[in-house]
Backbone as a printed PyTorch tensor [residue, N CA C, xyz], in Angstrom:
tensor([[[211.4690,  96.8660,  72.5580],
         [211.7440,  96.2320,  71.2780],
         [212.8820,  95.2340,  71.4620]],

        [[212.6490,  94.0120,  71.0670],
         [213.6480,  92.9560,  71.2150],
         [214.7730,  93.1550,  70.2190]],

        [[215.9920,  93.2240,  70.7260],
         [217.1770,  93.3000,  69.8730],
         [218.0810,  92.1460,  70.2570]],

        [[218.3490,  91.2820,  69.2960],
         [219.1080,  90.0730,  69.5630],
         [220.5140,  90.3550,  70.0660]],

        [[221.1330,  91.4340,  69.6230],
         [222.5100,  91.7270,  70.0210],
         [222.6020,  92.3160,  71.4190]],

        [[221.4810,  92.6850,  72.0020],
         [221.4650,  93.2960,  73.3260],
         [221.6360,  92.2400,  74.4180]],

        [[221.9790,  92.7090,  75.6110],
         [222.0430,  91.8630,  76.7970],
         [220.8080,  92.2040,  77.6230]],

        [[220.0820,  91.1740,  78.0440],
         [218.8100,  91.3690,  78.7170],
         [218.8940,  90.9380,  80.1660]],

        [[218.1890,  91.6530,  81.0320],
         [218.1080,  91.3540,  82.4580],
         [216.7620,  90.6790,  82.7190]],

        [[216.7920,  89.5460,  83.4120],
         [215.5760,  88.8230,  83.7690],
         [215.2020,  89.1540,  85.2040]],

        [[213.9700,  89.5570,  85.4170],
         [213.4300,  89.7140,  86.7580],
         [212.7620,  88.3830,  87.0960]],

        [[213.5110,  87.5470,  87.8020],
         [213.1000,  86.1610,  88.0000],
         [211.7640,  86.0270,  88.7010]],

        [[211.4130,  86.9690,  89.5630],
         [210.1690,  86.8570,  90.3200],
         [208.9300,  87.0150,  89.4490]],

        [[209.0520,  87.7670,  88.3720],
         [207.8850,  88.0420,  87.5290],
         [208.0170,  87.4860,  86.1230]],

        [[209.2310,  87.1310,  85.7210],
         [209.4600,  86.6600,  84.3580],
         [209.6350,  87.7990,  83.3630]],

        [[209.6210,  89.0460,  83.8420],
         [209.8120,  90.1990,  82.9580],
         [211.2760,  90.3150,  82.5680]],

        [[211.5190,  90.8980,  81.4050],
         [212.8800,  91.1770,  80.9650],
         [212.9800,  92.6290,  80.5260]],

        [[214.1790,  93.1750,  80.6520],
         [214.4450,  94.5150,  80.1400],
         [215.8630,  94.5500,  79.5980]],

        [[216.0760,  95.4280,  78.6610],
         [217.4130,  95.5460,  78.0820],
         [218.3550,  96.1230,  79.1190]],

        [[219.4890,  95.4630,  79.2860],
         [220.4930,  95.8990,  80.2550],
         [221.6450,  96.6220,  79.5610]],

        [[221.9910,  96.1610,  78.3830],
         [223.0820,  96.7610,  77.6170],
         [222.7980,  96.5390,  76.1390]],

        [[223.2670,  97.4680,  75.3210],
         [223.0070,  97.3970,  73.8930],
         [223.8030,  96.3310,  73.1680]],

        [[224.8740,  95.8490,  73.8170],
         [225.7160,  94.8270,  73.1940],
         [226.4890,  94.1120,  74.2930]],

        [[227.1070,  93.0020,  73.9290],
         [227.9250,  92.2760,  74.8820],
         [229.1260,  93.1160,  75.3080]],

        [[229.6880,  93.8800,  74.3920],
         [230.8220,  94.7500,  74.7200],
         [230.4180,  95.7980,  75.7540]],

        [[229.2340,  96.3950,  75.5760],
         [228.7330,  97.3910,  76.5300],
         [228.5060,  96.7530,  77.9090]],

        [[227.9850,  95.5360,  77.9130],
         [227.7880,  94.8160,  79.1630],
         [229.1140,  94.6350,  79.9010]],

        [[230.1440,  94.1440,  79.1860],
         [231.4410,  93.9090,  79.8290],
         [232.0790,  95.1990,  80.3030]],

        [[231.8710,  96.2940,  79.5940],
         [232.3750,  97.5940,  80.0640],
         [231.7440,  97.9470,  81.4080]],

        [[230.4470,  97.7360,  81.5340],
         [229.7650,  98.0050,  82.8000],
         [230.2580,  97.1150,  83.9200]],

        [[230.4210,  95.8300,  83.6320],
         [230.9100,  94.8880,  84.6390],
         [232.3220,  95.2580,  85.0630]],

        [[233.1880,  95.5400,  84.1110],
         [234.5820,  95.8680,  84.4370],
         [234.7190,  97.2000,  85.1530]],

        [[233.7850,  98.1270,  84.9170],
         [233.8360,  99.4250,  85.5680],
         [233.4290,  99.3660,  87.0370]],

        [[232.4110,  98.5820,  87.3700],
         [231.9020,  98.4840,  88.7470],
         [231.0160,  97.2560,  88.8340]],

        [[231.6160,  96.0970,  89.0100],
         [230.8580,  94.8480,  88.9750],
         [229.7590,  94.8250,  90.0270]],

        [[230.0360,  95.2520,  91.2500],
         [229.0330,  95.1890,  92.3080],
         [227.8670,  96.1300,  92.0250]],

        [[228.1430,  97.3370,  91.6140],
         [227.0830,  98.2970,  91.3210],
         [226.3150,  97.9540,  90.0630]],

        [[227.0230,  97.5440,  89.0260],
         [226.3840,  97.2520,  87.7390],
         [225.4730,  96.0410,  87.8150]],

        [[225.9210,  95.0120,  88.5160],
         [225.1280,  93.7840,  88.6220],
         [224.3390,  93.7100,  89.9230]],

        [[224.5130,  94.7080,  90.7950],
         [223.8180,  94.7480,  92.0800],
         [224.1040,  93.4870,  92.8950]],

        [[225.3900,  93.1740,  93.0340],
         [225.8160,  92.0000,  93.7960],
         [226.9880,  92.3900,  94.6880]],

        [[227.2030,  91.6130,  95.7130],
         [228.3840,  91.7610,  96.5480],
         [229.3240,  90.6040,  96.2820]],

        [[230.5970,  90.8990,  96.0890],
         [231.5700,  89.8390,  95.8270],
         [231.9440,  89.1350,  97.1210]],

        [[232.1430,  87.8430,  97.0380],
         [232.6500,  87.0780,  98.1620],
         [231.6200,  86.7480,  99.2240]],

        [[230.3680,  87.0150,  99.0020],
         [229.3520,  86.7630, 100.0140],
         [228.6920,  85.3990,  99.8520]],

        [[228.8010,  84.8140,  98.7030],
         [228.1460,  83.5390,  98.4310],
         [229.1690,  82.4750,  98.0640]],

        [[228.8220,  81.2540,  98.3870],
         [229.6250,  80.1180,  97.9570],
         [229.2280,  79.7700,  96.5230]],

        [[230.1020,  79.1150,  95.7740],
         [229.7010,  78.6640,  94.4370],
         [228.4380,  77.8090,  94.5190]],

        [[227.5020,  78.0670,  93.6210],
         [226.2540,  77.3150,  93.5980],
         [225.1680,  77.8820,  94.4880]],

        [[225.4270,  79.0310,  95.1240],
         [224.4290,  79.6730,  95.9680],
         [223.8900,  80.9380,  95.3190]],

        [[222.6490,  81.2700,  95.6490],
         [222.0390,  82.5420,  95.2850],
         [221.3460,  83.0970,  96.5220]],

        [[220.9940,  84.3700,  96.4670],
         [220.2630,  84.9920,  97.5690],
         [218.7880,  84.9990,  97.2180]],

        [[217.9690,  84.5780,  98.1600],
         [216.5290,  84.5790,  97.9910],
         [215.9650,  85.6150,  98.9560]],

        [[215.1920,  86.5690,  98.4200],
         [214.5840,  87.6260,  99.2290],
         [213.1250,  87.2840,  99.4970]],

        [[212.6970,  87.5150, 100.7540],
         [211.2910,  87.3300, 101.0810],
         [210.8640,  88.4210, 102.0480]],

        [[209.7900,  89.1450, 101.7520],
         [208.9210,  88.9690, 100.6010],
         [209.6470,  89.3480,  99.3130]],

        [[209.2050,  88.7760,  98.1910],
         [209.8590,  89.0470,  96.9070],
         [209.8380,  90.5400,  96.5680]],

        [[210.8390,  90.9930,  95.8400],
         [210.9640,  92.4040,  95.4760],
         [209.8190,  92.9090,  94.6070]],

        [[209.0760,  92.0190,  93.9790],
         [208.0130,  92.4390,  93.0690],
         [206.7270,  92.8150,  93.8030]],

        [[206.6960,  92.7170,  95.1220],
         [205.5000,  93.0890,  95.8750],
         [205.7890,  94.3100,  96.7370]],

        [[204.7420,  95.0680,  97.0190],
         [204.8800,  96.3100,  97.7750],
         [205.5280,  96.0950,  99.1440]],

        [[205.2160,  95.0060,  99.7880],
         [205.7340,  94.7280, 101.1240],
         [207.2380,  94.5560, 101.1580]],

        [[207.8700,  94.4320, 100.0050],
         [209.3220,  94.2420,  99.9830],
         [210.0570,  95.4970, 100.4440]],

        [[209.3590,  96.6000, 100.5870],
         [209.9930,  97.8300, 101.0590],
         [210.2940,  97.8210, 102.5440]],

        [[209.8140,  96.8110, 103.2670],
         [210.0530,  96.7520, 104.7070],
         [210.2280,  95.2910, 105.1440]],

        [[211.1220,  95.1020, 106.0780],
         [211.3380,  93.7910, 106.6910],
         [211.6020,  92.6740, 105.6940]],

        [[212.4760,  92.9100, 104.7510],
         [212.8490,  91.8610, 103.8020],
         [213.8920,  90.9660, 104.4580]],

        [[213.6820,  89.6760, 104.3250],
         [214.6640,  88.7180, 104.8000],
         [215.4390,  88.1540, 103.6220]],

        [[216.7110,  87.9130, 103.8140],
         [217.5650,  87.3670, 102.7630],
         [218.1520,  86.0550, 103.2390]],

        [[218.0720,  85.0570, 102.3770],
         [218.6170,  83.7430, 102.6990],
         [219.5460,  83.2900, 101.5850]],

        [[220.6660,  82.7000, 101.9730],
         [221.5390,  82.0430, 101.0060],
         [220.9750,  80.6480, 100.7950]],

        [[220.6730,  80.3230,  99.5510],
         [220.0840,  79.0190,  99.2400],
         [220.7950,  78.4220,  98.0290]],

        [[220.6830,  77.1100,  97.8560],
         [221.2360,  76.5110,  96.6380],
         [220.5850,  77.1560,  95.4070]],

        [[221.3770,  77.3880,  94.3790],
         [220.8880,  78.0610,  93.1740],
         [219.6640,  77.3630,  92.5950]],

        [[219.6600,  76.0500,  92.5880],
         [218.5310,  75.2980,  92.0300],
         [217.2370,  75.6230,  92.7780]],

        [[217.3150,  75.7910,  94.0930],
         [216.1460,  76.1240,  94.9070],
         [215.6330,  77.5280,  94.5740]],

        [[216.5400,  78.4860,  94.4520],
         [216.1450,  79.8590,  94.1230],
         [215.5240,  79.9370,  92.7350]],

        [[216.1050,  79.2520,  91.7740],
         [215.5770,  79.2600,  90.4060],
         [214.1920,  78.6300,  90.3750]],

        [[214.0140,  77.5200,  91.0630],
         [212.6990,  76.8630,  91.1020],
         [211.6580,  77.7550,  91.7660]],

        [[212.0280,  78.4220,  92.8640],
         [211.1040,  79.3280,  93.5440],
         [210.6730,  80.4570,  92.6170]],

        [[211.6460,  81.0910,  91.9610],
         [211.3280,  82.2170,  91.0710],
         [210.4930,  81.7740,  89.8700]],

        [[210.7760,  80.6000,  89.3330],
         [209.9940,  80.0950,  88.1990],
         [208.5430,  79.8540,  88.6150]],

        [[208.3480,  79.2500,  89.7750],
         [206.9940,  79.0030,  90.2720],
         [206.2720,  80.3130,  90.5390]],

        [[206.9450,  81.2500,  91.1740],
         [206.3410,  82.5480,  91.4720],
         [205.9640,  83.2880,  90.1880]],

        [[206.8510,  83.3090,  89.2100],
         [206.5700,  83.9920,  87.9450],
         [205.3680,  83.3720,  87.2400]],

        [[205.2710,  82.0460,  87.2520],
         [204.1120,  81.3790,  86.6330],
         [202.8210,  81.7800,  87.3380]],

        [[202.8550,  81.8620,  88.6550],
         [201.6560,  82.1860,  89.4140],
         [201.2590,  83.6570,  89.2730]],

        [[202.2230,  84.5380,  89.0530],
         [201.9350,  85.9690,  88.9840],
         [201.7130,  86.4900,  87.5640]],

        [[201.9380,  85.6700,  86.5460],
         [201.9480,  86.1640,  85.1660],
         [200.6410,  86.8270,  84.7420]],

        [[199.5100,  86.4010,  85.2630],
         [198.2300,  86.9870,  84.8660],
         [197.6230,  87.8770,  85.9400]],

        [[198.3670,  88.1400,  87.0010],
         [197.8660,  89.0020,  88.0720],
         [198.1080,  90.4540,  87.6560]],

        [[197.0590,  91.2890,  87.6550],
         [197.2460,  92.6810,  87.2540],
         [198.0950,  93.4500,  88.2720]],

        [[198.8170,  94.4470,  87.7850],
         [199.6450,  95.2710,  88.6550],
         [198.7700,  95.9260,  89.7160]],

        [[199.2370,  95.9030,  90.9530],
         [198.5080,  96.4980,  92.0530],
         [197.5250,  95.5660,  92.7450]],

        [[197.3170,  94.3700,  92.1990],
         [196.3880,  93.4130,  92.8010],
         [196.9730,  92.8660,  94.0990]],

        [[196.1170,  92.4480,  94.9850],
         [196.5610,  91.8280,  96.2300],
         [196.7590,  90.3390,  95.9990]],

        [[197.8300,  89.8170,  96.5740],
         [198.1230,  88.3900,  96.4820],
         [198.3900,  87.8720,  97.8840]],

        [[198.1700,  86.5960,  98.0830],
         [198.4330,  85.9540,  99.3650],
         [199.4110,  84.8150,  99.1130]],

        [[200.4730,  84.7860,  99.9150],
         [201.4550,  83.7290,  99.7750],
         [201.1650,  82.6400, 100.8000]],

        [[201.1340,  81.4240, 100.3390],
         [201.0250,  80.2530, 101.2050],
         [202.3580,  79.5310, 101.1420]],

        [[203.0770,  79.5370, 102.2340],
         [204.3880,  78.9250, 102.2730],
         [204.2290,  77.4930, 102.7820]],

        [[204.6720,  76.5540, 101.9720],
         [204.5550,  75.1350, 102.3300],
         [205.8670,  74.4310, 102.1650]],

        [[205.8290,  73.1360, 102.3680],
         [207.0410,  72.3280, 102.2230],
         [207.3810,  72.1220, 100.7830]]])
């Protein structure tokens, strides 16, 4: 159920969202209590403007083994996730997909 006052987490690979905290105050309490654990990030590992891109993406079964992580410009990671989410939006859960990596 969508609640406007809640803080929502976006799963960029699929475009799915889920409630992360019931309010902005609750969100900040979680961040202040354990920023790395709450947000699942490591501090000091990225330069400003960088994000981590995982391949294979976490939304596929193969992500349980041999995942590679790359530091990439944030714009590149956002574009990749947006394209992937658009392509996967109508794929049923459990379906097989094939990735074609191009330029």
